VEXPA-204040 format. One record per atom (N, C-alpha, C, O, CB): atom name; x, y, z. Coordinates in steps of 0.02 Angstrom, whole numbers. Glycine has a CB too. Example, Ala and Ser with C-alpha at 12.3 -4.5 7.8 and 13.67 -1.06 7.14 Angstrom:
<recs>
{rec "N",{660,-284,390}}
{rec "CA",{615,-225,390}}
{rec "C",{660,-165,390}}
{rec "O",{712,-166,423}}
{rec "CB",{565,-224,452}}
{rec "N",{642,-112,354}}
{rec "CA",{684,-53,357}}
{rec "C",{645,2,394}}
{rec "O",{670,57,402}}
{rec "CB",{704,-30,286}}
</recs>
This chain:
<recs>
{rec "N",{-534,254,439}}
{rec "CA",{-476,286,409}}
{rec "C",{-499,352,378}}
{rec "O",{-553,356,349}}
{rec "CB",{-444,240,355}}
{rec "N",{-457,403,385}}
{rec "CA",{-471,469,359}}
{rec "C",{-475,467,283}}
{rec "O",{-434,435,250}}
{rec "CB",{-418,519,382}}
{rec "N",{-525,501,254}}
{rec "CA",{-533,500,181}}
{rec "C",{-504,561,147}}
{rec "O",{-511,568,86}}
{rec "CB",{-606,494,164}}
{rec "N",{-472,605,185}}
{rec "CA",{-436,660,154}}
{rec "C",{-374,630,121}}
{rec "O",{-349,578,142}}
{rec "CB",{-416,715,206}}
{rec "N",{-350,662,69}}
{rec "CA",{-292,636,33}}
{rec "C",{-235,686,34}}
{rec "O",{-246,746,34}}
{rec "CB",{-311,620,-39}}
{rec "N",{-175,659,35}}
{rec "CA",{-115,698,29}}
{rec "C",{-74,669,-28}}
{rec "O",{-63,609,-31}}
{rec "CB",{-74,699,95}}
{rec "N",{-54,711,-73}}
{rec "CA",{-14,689,-130}}
{rec "C",{60,690,-110}}
{rec "O",{84,738,-81}}
{rec "CB",{-26,734,-193}}
{rec "N",{95,635,-126}}
{rec "CA",{167,631,-111}}
{rec "C",{205,607,-173}}
{rec "O",{175,580,-220}}
{rec "CB",{180,583,-51}}
{rec "N",{269,619,-172}}
{rec "CA",{313,591,-223}}
{rec "C",{350,533,-189}}
{rec "O",{376,541,-134}}
{rec "CB",{364,645,-252}}
{rec "N",{350,476,-221}}
{rec "CA",{380,417,-191}}
{rec "C",{435,391,-237}}
{rec "O",{423,378,-297}}
{rec "CB",{327,362,-178}}
{rec "N",{493,382,-210}}
{rec "CA",{549,354,-249}}
{rec "C",{556,280,-228}}
{rec "O",{562,264,-169}}
{rec "CB",{616,393,-237}}
{rec "N",{556,237,-278}}
{rec "CA",{563,165,-266}}
{rec "C",{622,137,-305}}
{rec "O",{637,161,-360}}
{rec "CB",{498,127,-286}}
{rec "N",{655,87,-278}}
{rec "CA",{705,52,-319}}
{rec "C",{670,21,-379}}
{rec "O",{613,0,-375}}
{rec "CB",{742,-2,-277}}
{rec "N",{705,18,-435}}
{rec "CA",{676,-7,-498}}
{rec "C",{646,-77,-490}}
{rec "O",{592,-90,-516}}
{rec "CB",{728,-7,-552}}
{rec "N",{681,-121,-455}}
{rec "CA",{656,-189,-449}}
{rec "C",{592,-192,-406}}
{rec "O",{547,-231,-421}}
{rec "CB",{709,-234,-417}}
{rec "N",{587,-151,-354}}
{rec "CA",{527,-148,-314}}
{rec "C",{469,-120,-354}}
{rec "O",{412,-145,-349}}
{rec "CB",{538,-106,-250}}
{rec "N",{481,-69,-394}}
{rec "CA",{430,-40,-437}}
{rec "C",{403,-92,-486}}
{rec "O",{343,-98,-496}}
{rec "CB",{457,22,-475}}
{rec "N",{449,-129,-517}}
{rec "CA",{430,-181,-565}}
{rec "C",{387,-235,-531}}
{rec "O",{337,-257,-558}}
{rec "CB",{492,-213,-597}}
{rec "N",{407,-255,-471}}
{rec "CA",{369,-306,-435}}
{rec "C",{300,-281,-416}}
{rec "O",{251,-316,-426}}
{rec "CB",{407,-328,-371}}
{rec "N",{296,-220,-390}}
{rec "CA",{231,-191,-372}}
{rec "C",{186,-184,-434}}
{rec "O",{126,-197,-430}}
{rec "CB",{240,-123,-339}}
{rec "N",{215,-164,-490}}
{rec "CA",{176,-158,-552}}
{rec "C",{149,-226,-573}}
{rec "O",{91,-230,-594}}
{rec "CB",{219,-128,-608}}
{rec "N",{189,-278,-568}}
{rec "CA",{167,-346,-585}}
{rec "C",{111,-368,-538}}
{rec "O",{61,-397,-559}}
{rec "CB",{226,-395,-582}}
{rec "N",{119,-354,-473}}
{rec "CA",{68,-372,-425}}
{rec "C",{3,-335,-437}}
{rec "O",{-51,-363,-432}}
{rec "CB",{93,-358,-354}}
{rec "N",{8,-271,-454}}
{rec "CA",{-51,-230,-468}}
{rec "C",{-89,-259,-527}}
{rec "O",{-150,-265,-525}}
{rec "CB",{-31,-157,-482}}
{rec "N",{-53,-277,-580}}
{rec "CA",{-86,-306,-640}}
{rec "C",{-119,-372,-622}}
{rec "O",{-175,-385,-644}}
{rec "CB",{-35,-315,-697}}
{rec "N",{-85,-413,-584}}
{rec "CA",{-113,-478,-564}}
{rec "C",{-176,-471,-522}}
{rec "O",{-221,-512,-524}}
{rec "CB",{-60,-519,-527}}
{rec "N",{-178,-417,-482}}
{rec "CA",{-235,-405,-438}}
{rec "C",{-286,-357,-468}}
{rec "O",{-334,-336,-435}}
{rec "CB",{-211,-377,-372}}
{rec "N",{-276,-340,-532}}
{rec "CA",{-321,-294,-568}}
{rec "C",{-331,-229,-531}}
{rec "O",{-387,-205,-522}}
{rec "CB",{-388,-328,-580}}
{rec "N",{-274,-200,-509}}
{rec "CA",{-275,-136,-474}}
{rec "C",{-226,-89,-509}}
{rec "O",{-181,-111,-545}}
{rec "CB",{-256,-145,-399}}
{rec "N",{-236,-25,-498}}
{rec "CA",{-186,24,-520}}
{rec "C",{-126,17,-473}}
{rec "O",{-132,-13,-419}}
{rec "CB",{-215,97,-519}}
{rec "N",{-71,43,-493}}
{rec "CA",{-12,41,-450}}
{rec "C",{-27,78,-385}}
{rec "O",{-9,54,-331}}
{rec "CB",{49,72,-485}}
{rec "N",{-59,135,-389}}
{rec "CA",{-77,173,-329}}
{rec "C",{-121,131,-283}}
{rec "O",{-109,128,-223}}
{rec "CB",{-113,238,-348}}
{rec "N",{-172,99,-311}}
{rec "CA",{-217,57,-270}}
{rec "C",{-181,-2,-239}}
{rec "O",{-196,-20,-182}}
{rec "CB",{-276,32,-312}}
{rec "N",{-135,-30,-274}}
{rec "CA",{-96,-87,-247}}
{rec "C",{-54,-65,-188}}
{rec "O",{-53,-98,-136}}
{rec "CB",{-50,-117,-302}}
{rec "N",{-20,-8,-195}}
{rec "CA",{21,18,-140}}
{rec "C",{-23,34,-80}}
{rec "O",{-6,16,-23}}
{rec "CB",{60,81,-162}}
{rec "N",{-80,67,-91}}
{rec "CA",{-126,83,-36}}
{rec "C",{-152,20,-3}}
{rec "O",{-156,16,59}}
{rec "CB",{-184,125,-62}}
{rec "N",{-171,-30,-42}}
{rec "CA",{-197,-93,-16}}
{rec "C",{-146,-124,32}}
{rec "O",{-163,-147,87}}
{rec "CB",{-214,-142,-73}}
{rec "N",{-83,-126,12}}
{rec "CA",{-31,-156,53}}
{rec "C",{-16,-116,115}}
{rec "O",{-8,-144,169}}
{rec "CB",{32,-165,12}}
{rec "N",{-14,-50,109}}
{rec "CA",{0,-8,167}}
{rec "C",{-59,-11,216}}
{rec "O",{-49,-16,276}}
{rec "CB",{13,65,145}}
{rec "N",{-120,-8,190}}
{rec "CA",{-179,-11,234}}
{rec "C",{-183,-77,271}}
{rec "O",{-202,-79,329}}
{rec "CB",{-243,-1,193}}
{rec "N",{-164,-133,238}}
{rec "CA",{-162,-198,271}}
{rec "C",{-114,-198,329}}
{rec "O",{-129,-223,383}}
{rec "CB",{-144,-252,222}}
{rec "N",{-54,-171,318}}
{rec "CA",{-5,-166,372}}
{rec "C",{-29,-120,427}}
{rec "O",{-18,-134,486}}
{rec "CB",{63,-142,345}}
{rec "N",{-61,-65,408}}
{rec "CA",{-87,-17,457}}
{rec "C",{-140,-50,501}}
{rec "O",{-138,-43,563}}
{rec "CB",{-116,44,422}}
{rec "N",{-187,-85,470}}
{rec "CA",{-240,-119,510}}
{rec "C",{-209,-170,557}}
{rec "O",{-230,-175,615}}
{rec "CB",{-291,-154,463}}
{rec "N",{-161,-209,533}}
{rec "CA",{-129,-259,575}}
{rec "C",{-93,-226,634}}
{rec "O",{-94,-253,689}}
{rec "CB",{-79,-301,534}}
{rec "N",{-62,-170,622}}
{rec "CA",{-27,-134,677}}
{rec "C",{-77,-108,728}}
{rec "O",{-64,-110,788}}
{rec "CB",{15,-77,648}}
{rec "N",{-133,-82,704}}
{rec "CA",{-184,-55,750}}
{rec "C",{-213,-111,792}}
{rec "O",{-220,-104,852}}
{rec "CB",{-240,-19,710}}
{rec "N",{-229,-167,760}}
{rec "CA",{-257,-225,797}}
{rec "C",{-205,-251,846}}
{rec "O",{-223,-268,903}}
{rec "CB",{-278,-281,748}}
{rec "N",{-142,-254,826}}
{rec "CA",{-88,-277,870}}
{rec "C",{-79,-232,930}}
{rec "O",{-66,-255,985}}
{rec "CB",{-23,-282,831}}
{rec "N",{-87,-167,919}}
{rec "CA",{-80,-119,973}}
{rec "C",{-138,-123,1022}}
{rec "O",{-130,-106,1081}}
{rec "CB",{-74,-48,944}}
{rec "N",{-196,-144,999}}
{rec "CA",{-256,-150,1041}}
{rec "C",{-257,-214,1082}}
{rec "O",{-291,-217,1133}}
{rec "CB",{-318,-145,1000}}
{rec "N",{-220,-264,1060}}
{rec "CA",{-219,-328,1096}}
{rec "C",{-174,-323,1157}}
{rec "O",{-122,-291,1154}}
{rec "CB",{-195,-385,1050}}
{rec "N",{-195,-354,1212}}
{rec "CA",{-154,-351,1273}}
{rec "C",{-92,-394,1269}}
{rec "O",{-52,-396,1316}}
{rec "CB",{-194,-373,1334}}
</recs>
């Protein structure tokens, strides 16, 4: 995965933000790290799925 970073503004529904914040605290991650962890997991699964015949 590319290690360059791009800063974005992300708008989330209040309930989704609250849930992600709770998950981040439970996983001892920052909110940013929690979001990245979840997106990267989906990204890896998509890449592996695309490579499978």
